[in-house]
C-alpha atoms as one frame of an Amber mdcrd trajectory, in Angstrom:
protein
 -53.206 -12.479 -33.361 -50.664 -15.297 -33.744 -51.308 -15.398 -37.519 -50.912
 -11.613 -37.780 -47.638 -11.682 -35.840 -46.384 -14.533 -38.014 -47.134 -12.704
 -41.271 -45.604  -9.459 -39.939 -42.452 -11.328 -38.859 -42.188 -12.972 -42.301
 -42.511  -9.626 -44.114 -39.900  -8.032 -41.827 -37.609 -11.036 -42.362 -37.869
 -10.717 -46.149 -37.342  -6.952 -45.984 -34.119  -7.535 -44.044 -33.186 -10.187
 -46.602 -33.496  -7.547 -49.308 -31.124  -5.218 -47.468 -28.718  -8.158 -47.140
 -28.554  -8.429 -50.926 -27.307  -4.844 -51.035 -24.701  -5.588 -48.354 -23.637
  -8.759 -50.193 -23.240  -6.855 -53.458 -21.086  -4.342 -51.586 -18.805  -7.089
 -50.203 -18.645  -9.289 -53.292 -15.913  -7.124 -54.809 -13.678  -7.781 -51.808
 -14.210 -11.443 -50.966 -15.431 -14.731 -52.433 -19.252 -15.255 -52.200 -18.661
 -18.567 -50.407 -16.691 -16.775 -47.686 -19.439 -14.136 -47.449 -21.876 -16.942
 -46.601 -19.430 -18.282 -44.022 -19.210 -14.889 -42.322 -22.958 -14.307 -42.548
 -24.092 -17.565 -40.967 -21.034 -18.040 -38.751 -21.574 -14.654 -37.083 -25.334
 -15.302 -37.019 -24.765 -18.561 -35.138 -22.404 -16.893 -32.629 -25.054 -14.259
 -31.896 -27.974 -16.679 -31.615 -26.214 -19.269 -29.416 -25.825 -17.145 -26.234
 -29.357 -15.799 -26.704 -30.767 -19.327 -26.881 -28.759 -20.360 -23.788 -29.755
 -17.294 -21.754 -33.433 -17.721 -22.589 -33.308 -21.422 -21.751 -35.278 -22.263
 -24.892 -36.217 -25.864 -25.596 -33.566 -27.471 -27.783 -34.632 -29.890 -30.537
 -35.170 -33.358 -29.115 -32.425 -35.899 -29.698 -34.623 -37.679 -32.208 -34.906
 -34.424 -34.213 -31.184 -33.644 -34.330 -30.513 -35.435 -37.626 -33.446 -33.673
 -39.287 -32.381 -30.268 -37.890 -28.821 -30.729 -39.182 -30.015 -31.947 -42.593
 -32.415 -29.012 -42.935 -29.641 -26.640 -41.832 -27.363 -27.944 -44.602 -30.237
 -27.665 -47.086 -31.130 -24.078 -46.167 -27.972 -22.470 -44.779 -25.398 -24.180
 -47.052 -26.964 -25.489 -50.272 -29.354 -22.540 -50.668 -26.649 -19.803 -50.603
 -24.399 -21.879 -52.888 -27.188 -22.209 -55.490 -28.166 -18.558 -54.980 -24.633
 -17.266 -55.586 -24.002 -19.682 -58.478 -27.179 -18.551 -60.235 -25.979 -14.940
 -60.368 -22.931 -16.043 -62.373 -25.210 -16.854 -65.319 -28.203 -14.519 -64.946
 -28.954 -10.960 -63.924 -29.982  -9.907 -60.425 -33.440  -8.921 -61.706 -34.113
 -12.276 -63.383 -32.710 -14.045 -60.325 -35.034 -12.115 -58.021 -38.014 -13.035
 -60.192 -36.982 -16.717 -60.204 -36.650 -16.642 -56.403 -40.155 -15.198 -56.215
 -41.496 -18.570 -57.373 -40.983 -19.621 -53.725 -44.592 -18.974 -52.602 -45.949
 -20.861 -55.621 -43.640 -23.817 -54.880 -44.607 -23.712 -51.197 -48.298 -23.624
 -52.106 -48.113 -26.601 -54.478 -45.738 -28.749 -52.386 -47.575 -27.955 -49.153
 -50.884 -28.988 -50.701 -49.355 -32.165 -52.182 -47.892 -33.183 -48.806 -51.045
 -32.228 -46.912 -49.219 -29.532 -44.940 -51.848 -26.875 -45.695 -55.060 -26.367
 -47.654 -54.939 -25.029 -51.200 -57.416 -22.147 -51.565 -58.312 -19.821 -54.420
 -57.566 -16.763 -52.291 -54.032 -17.933 -51.501 -53.452 -18.844 -55.158 -54.656
 -15.451 -56.435 -52.563 -13.623 -53.818 -49.422 -15.568 -54.786 -49.935 -14.805
 -58.491 -50.554 -11.081 -57.883 -47.495 -10.738 -55.629 -45.283 -12.551 -58.162
 -46.583 -10.326 -60.975 -45.805  -7.345 -58.728 -42.169  -8.455 -58.575 -42.113
  -8.785 -62.378 -43.511  -5.239 -62.742 -41.027  -3.845 -60.207 -38.133  -5.403
 -62.147 -39.631  -4.773 -65.607 -36.940  -2.418 -66.864 -34.155  -4.853 -65.879
 -35.652  -8.065 -67.270 -35.200  -7.297 -70.963 -31.408  -7.511 -70.972 -30.071
 -10.966 -70.232 -26.701 -12.595 -70.936 -26.408 -15.658 -73.142 -27.384 -18.809
 -71.259 -29.264 -16.881 -68.554 -31.714 -19.787 -68.330 -29.043 -21.743 -66.439
 -28.988 -19.130 -63.709 -32.787 -18.978 -63.654 -32.976 -22.741 -63.095 -30.338
 -22.596 -60.352 -32.306 -19.847 -58.597 -35.507 -21.891 -58.848 -33.584 -24.814
 -57.305 -32.589 -22.445 -54.479 -36.258 -21.486 -54.069 -37.135 -25.200 -53.907
 -34.624 -25.660 -51.045 -36.257 -22.761 -49.209 -39.769 -24.140 -49.792 -38.842
 -27.604 -48.508 -37.160 -26.081 -45.444 -40.277 -24.062 -44.679 -42.567 -27.086
 -44.919 -40.378 -29.700 -43.214 -39.054 -27.482 -40.410 -42.462 -26.255 -39.198
 -43.274 -29.278 -36.946 -39.678 -29.371 -35.647 -39.797 -25.680 -34.701 -43.045
 -26.236 -32.820 -41.487 -29.098 -30.833 -38.549 -26.924 -29.745 -38.393 -23.130
 -30.228 -37.592 -20.752 -33.116 -34.270 -19.567 -31.664 -32.978 -22.989 -30.596
 -33.942 -24.697 -33.858 -32.530 -21.884 -36.011 -29.291 -21.908 -33.974 -28.742
 -25.644 -34.502 -29.654 -25.522 -38.190 -27.525 -22.441 -38.857 -24.551 -24.058
 -37.104 -24.740 -27.039 -39.493 -24.940 -24.823 -42.573 -22.191 -22.462 -41.399
 -19.863 -25.383 -40.650 -20.273 -26.677 -44.224 -19.610 -23.252 -45.735 -16.546
 -22.642 -43.533 -15.028 -26.008 -44.505 -15.612 -25.348 -48.213 -14.242 -21.796
 -47.917 -11.110 -23.072 -46.149 -10.501 -25.697 -48.827 -10.866 -23.068 -51.584
  -8.739 -20.492 -49.762 -11.637 -18.035 -49.808 -10.594 -16.312 -46.568  -7.263
 -14.983 -47.924  -8.601 -11.486 -48.834  -9.781 -10.938 -45.237  -6.270  -9.702
 -44.354  -6.965  -6.607 -46.440 -10.348  -5.809 -44.877 -10.958  -2.252 -43.737
 -13.631  -0.913 -41.413 -16.344  -0.748 -44.169 -15.863  -4.424 -45.065 -15.979
  -5.531 -41.425 -19.104  -3.459 -40.823 -20.706  -5.063 -43.892 -19.832  -8.554
 -42.637 -21.150  -7.764 -39.138 -24.382  -6.384 -40.609 -24.898  -9.571 -42.604
 -24.292 -11.716 -39.520 -26.433  -9.713 -37.099 -29.315  -8.599 -39.321 -28.958
 -10.717 -42.476 -28.625 -14.005 -40.584 -29.439 -13.951 -36.848 -32.450 -11.595
 -36.930 -33.685 -12.481 -40.440 -33.853 -16.216 -39.891 -35.061 -16.003 -36.301
 -38.024 -14.008 -37.655 -38.487 -16.603 -40.426 -38.641 -19.432 -37.886 -40.889
 -17.322 -35.615 -43.275 -16.877 -38.565 -43.250 -20.584 -39.473 -44.228 -21.427
 -35.892 -47.352 -19.261 -36.145 -48.667 -19.430 -39.701 -48.601 -21.617 -42.814
 -45.512 -22.082 -45.040 -47.230 -20.395 -48.013 -48.162 -17.307 -45.989 -44.541
 -17.092 -44.855 -43.152 -17.777 -48.326 -45.222 -15.096 -50.078 -43.388 -12.473
 -48.043 -40.245 -13.224 -50.085 -41.741 -11.027 -52.825 -40.826  -8.068 -50.580
 -37.160  -9.074 -50.906 -36.367  -7.678 -54.397 -38.332  -4.511 -53.623 -36.225
  -3.682 -50.570 -33.105  -4.752 -52.482 -33.952  -2.148 -55.147 -34.488   0.545
 -52.508 -31.176  -0.275 -50.802 -29.440  -0.342 -54.183 -30.764   3.148 -54.908
 -29.562   4.444 -51.533 -26.241   2.603 -51.163 -25.189   1.984 -54.767 -26.865
   4.969 -56.497 -28.985   2.697 -58.698 -31.941   4.469 -60.408 -35.534   4.180
 -59.164 -38.326   4.002 -61.768 -42.120   4.281 -61.809 -42.537   0.526 -62.158
 -40.981  -0.035 -58.714 -43.823   1.896 -57.062 -46.417  -0.061 -59.079 -44.703
  -3.313 -58.166 -44.702  -2.422 -54.453 -48.467  -1.854 -54.552 -49.061  -5.191
 -56.317 -46.750  -7.093 -53.957 -48.480  -5.861 -50.820 -51.913  -6.363 -52.386
 -51.004  -9.977 -53.141 -49.683 -10.523 -49.616 -52.869  -9.063 -48.135 -55.112
 -11.263 -50.304 -53.179 -14.454 -49.527 -52.694 -13.855 -45.804 -56.263 -12.810
 -45.033 -57.677 -16.019 -46.476 -60.387 -17.616 -44.385 -60.953 -21.308 -43.937
 -60.864 -22.815 -47.411 -61.356 -26.173 -49.026 -58.584 -28.175 -50.617
């Protein structure tokens, strides 16, 4: 039951992450992407902190503080910087496909570090889910700007940050709690983003924010940060990093659905086929029995 809850939490986390892409694309015309990250994780931290205090969750031990802060900077500061920078050079569709290498990276790195067993069933599930993303984005992958490979590499570097966070944070989360660990890590990442945004003057456009922009920022903080990454940590506590990481293939699918609803982007037949393949791959990988390395 713990494994099932972990996988369900990971899928829900990635689905919320997909809706956050739509909200980010809505805000990006009004404010610098660096400031969007500051709002997202700053608000997320402010929402998680009182919850962690009220619940009395175990905080990371003093000996784990340095690791929690370092992982927070890796995941909540460096990851969004690489993510946003990649979309300067490549398209959203190619970026989503590059990010979907996360489960493959998690599988290979986890096996190399001895964090989890490498099985054929997991491998086949990862490949099918990644191909599902490619099918879902098929119509958008053919057009690419010159030098798009730079953005693809930056997005794969972002996926590497996410994979390393998933593998290295798992034992730390188990020694404390998902909410407390995520709160401390998110605080470190948000602090870095806020400092960088202040230096760049990224908060200047906030003076012209209307109600829609504030609602978008609050949505990103509450659902795109606090709830999304609490569920991610909750999943990591209960199942393997690869089974959590494969859920990221749901992200571009929900982003496409939100784009169709919020931004009037067209839906095509290949999205439905991709959805089927993504969930088939997740099912194959997450129902794996005990396998050999």
